[in-house]
N, C-alpha and C positions, 0 to 999 in steps of 0.2 A: 625671098628663102626662110628654111627651117633649119633648126641647129638641132643637133643630137641632145641638147637640154631642152628641147620641145619649146623654144622661143620662136616665134615668127615675126617677121620683119617685112614688109611691102615699101619698097621705093621705088622712085622712077629710073626707068632703063639708060635715061639720060646721063644719070648720075655714075654711072660706072664708066670710067675712063679707058681708054683704048691704050693697051701696053705693047710694048715689043716683045716678040716670043719670048717666052720663059719667065718673066715677069709676072707677079701676081698682083692681085687687089684685094682688099680686104672688104667682104661684103657684109660680113657680121660681125660683132665683137663676141668672143667667147671666154668665160673665166675658165671652164675646163670643157672640154670635148670639142667639137668642129661642126662642120656644115653636112647637115643630113640629105638635104635635097633644095633644089631650087627651080624655079619654073617662070616662065616669061608669060603675062595673060594681060588682057584688057581691063581696066578696072570698071568701064561701065558694064561689061557682060559679066563681071563676078569671078570668084575662084572657083572652079568647079572640081572635087574630088570623089573617088571613087572608094566606097566602103562596101566591100563583098560584090553583089548585084546593084547595089543602091548608087546613084551619083546626085551629090550634094552640091549645089551652088552658093557660096558664102557671097552676099552682097553688100551687107552692112560691115563694110572693113575699115571705116576710120580710125579706130584706136591702134590698128596696128601699121598705119603707115608713119613714115618716119624718114631720117635721113640715112643715107648707106653708111655701113660701119656702127650704125646703133645696136644696142642688146637686143631689143625687140621684146614682145609679150609673149605670154601663153596663149595658145590659139584659142579660137571661139568654142564654145560646148558644141560637140557633135563631130569635132574633126576627127579624123582617123588617128589612132594611137600609134601608128606604124611608122609616124614619123616621114612620111612619104605622100608624094603628090601624086597617086595613082591616076 
């Protein structure tokens, strides 16, 4: 997940509980702002993002892996400034 505050957090999909319809789950903690974008991907394949015509794949994601509802960290250099996983 990526917050409006430009913080990236990667966690396992199994950490997201199933809830009845209409009930929410905290994906990431925010002091201000909210969720900008979210994506499901396979860690072994890396996180692919598009910047213009170029596609970058980030594979060294260890510092951004955490538990669901943590604050996250600033994304790696070269990550799109649009706060979107295009």
